[in-house]
C-alpha positions in Angstrom: 79.3 121.3 101.3 82.6 120.1 100.0 84.2 116.5 100.7 87.7 116.1 101.4 89.6 113.3 99.7 93.1 112.6 100.4 95.9 111.1 98.2 99.5 110.1 98.8 102.0 111.8 96.7 104.3 108.8 96.7 102.3 105.6 96.3 99.2 107.0 95.3 97.3 105.4 97.9 94.1 106.6 99.4 94.2 105.2 102.9 95.5 107.6 105.7 95.3 108.3 109.4 94.8 111.6 110.8 96.4 112.8 113.8 96.8 116.3 115.6 100.4 115.4 116.2 101.2 115.4 112.5 100.0 118.8 111.7 102.5 121.0 110.0 102.9 123.8 107.6 103.6 121.1 104.7 100.8 118.9 106.1 97.9 121.2 107.6 95.4 118.4 107.9 97.6 116.1 109.6 97.0 113.1 107.3 99.8 110.5 106.7 99.7 107.7 104.5 99.4 104.2 106.4 101.7 102.4 103.7 104.5 104.8 103.0 104.2 107.2 106.0 104.4 110.5 103.6 102.0 113.4 104.0 99.0 113.0 102.0 97.6 115.6 99.3 94.3 117.2 99.6 91.7 117.5 96.8 88.3 118.9 97.2 85.5 117.0 95.6 81.9 118.1 95.3 79.1 115.5 96.3 77.1 114.2 93.7 73.3 114.9 93.9 71.2 112.3 95.0 
């Protein structure tokens, strides 16, 4: 299973809000940065073994 982590392309923040109203071709997950309101980039990370 993969974990999705979001990163802002403008301010490098990691906090976002996700909304179905913000889904577009440029932002398929609908994640918007809470600080600068720009679309978030997605990077997939694998979880660490416990």
